[in-house]
C-alpha positions, 0 to 999 in steps of 0.5 A: 500499500502506498504512503501519502507523499510528504506534506500531503492532504489535511482535512479541509478547514471548516469554519464552525464559529458563530452565525446562524445554523445554516452557516455552521459548516462554512468553507474558507476561501482557500477551501473554495479555491482548491475545490474549484481547482481539483474540479478543473484538473479532474474535468481535464483528465476526464475529457482529454486523452493525453494531458500534461503538466508544465512543471518548472519547480516554480511555486505556481506549478508546484501548487498545481502539482500538489492539487493534482496529487490530492485530486487522484489520491490514493492513485498516482498523478495520471499524466507526466510532467513537462519542463522547457529548460532554457539552460538558464535555470537557477541550479536550486530550482532544477535540484528541487524539480528533480528531487520532487519528481523522484519523490512522487514517481512521476515521469518528466519530459524535458525540452531543451532550448540549448538543443535548439540553439546548438542545431540552429533552430533557434539564435541567442538573443541580443539581450541574452534572455532565453524566456522568449525562446521557449515557445518553439521547444514547448510546441514541438514537445506538445506535438511529440507527446501528442498532448491535447491538454496542457496544465499551467500555473498561470494566474489572472492577477499576474498580467492583463494578458492572463487576466483576459484568458479563459481557464480552458484556453483553446490553441490552434493547430499552430499552438497560437492563441487568439484572444478575440476568439474565446469561449464563454465559461459559465456556471463552472462549465468548461468547453474542451472541444477541439479538433485534431492538431489543436490542444487546450491549455488549462489553468487550474488556479487562474482565479487565485492571487499570489497571497492565495497561493502563499497562504495555501502553501502555508496551510498545506505545508508545501515545500518550495526551492530556497530562492523564494525565502530570504537569503544572501546573494551577490547582485547587481542593479539593473533596470530597477531590479537586483540581478544575481551574478551568475555565468549567464547574467554578469554585471557590466563594467559600470554595474556594482556588485554587492551582497544583499539579503533578497528573495525571489517572488517568481523564479524564471531565468537567471538572465531576466529574473530580479530579486527583491530586498527581503528579510522574509525567511519563513512562509509566514514572513512572506504571507505578511510581506505580500499582504502589504505589497503594492506591486505585482510579482511579475511587475517587480521582477521580470525583465521579459515583461518589459520589452513592450506594453503588450509583451506577454500578450504577444508571446501568448499568441505565438504559443507561449505559456 
């Protein structure tokens, strides 16, 4: 008999304090969000033949994987994981990714941006970031795996392009998204119809906020890569962000390297993700910090979103996450 994975599945919290008898078993906000997400995951698995979960080891994909494990417990998660490895990922995140996959006994598919650069299918960008180069390897991996549904951890509060995308988002034969051609999602009914060659992106935590995610991580005791918590790191200032000193993100002669206590609100490539000054060394500290933050996580830390006002939407139209 299989034993539950680490940090798995406490009984949902029931608020039985005060109120009328009809309010005596009221679910908390996190319970409602969790229930919705699990419903979406089960619905997709029931409707589609070959789903896959995009898993980078970042907090949102970790939460979606945790929800998927809950959705099918005591069985195993019935689909593989897919990571588009840019070659610029933080080593700590890759180590966490591999440990998580091994612990849960899942299959991980990896699409390498470096392989595409080596054989000439992609060319390095002048700015050094590889995040925009993920689209072609992603679409090729979806085609090669014959995946008709792709789970992602995108949330509406991250960016205005993601705010207007449906929970089940149809992609055409070229993997592209047309924001003018979206299906209504009324009464929690999700339309997964698609033709051969098309696929659907599914976003179970689309309605969650960054604060919801962290409160859920706190409640469930979910482990994350150490980058999400305060630590000492050598950084330099560029475009209003603290960039980590690394082989793929070196400072210019005019940029001064300093050692600061920082953490990462979102974990992308080392070449385009900035850290924030923070003393939040625990989940509880992070929850308190985010509760009073006035800047979104991507707005504060992602250089790849600053290419243009519509940077995220343009990438999503081409097939990005």
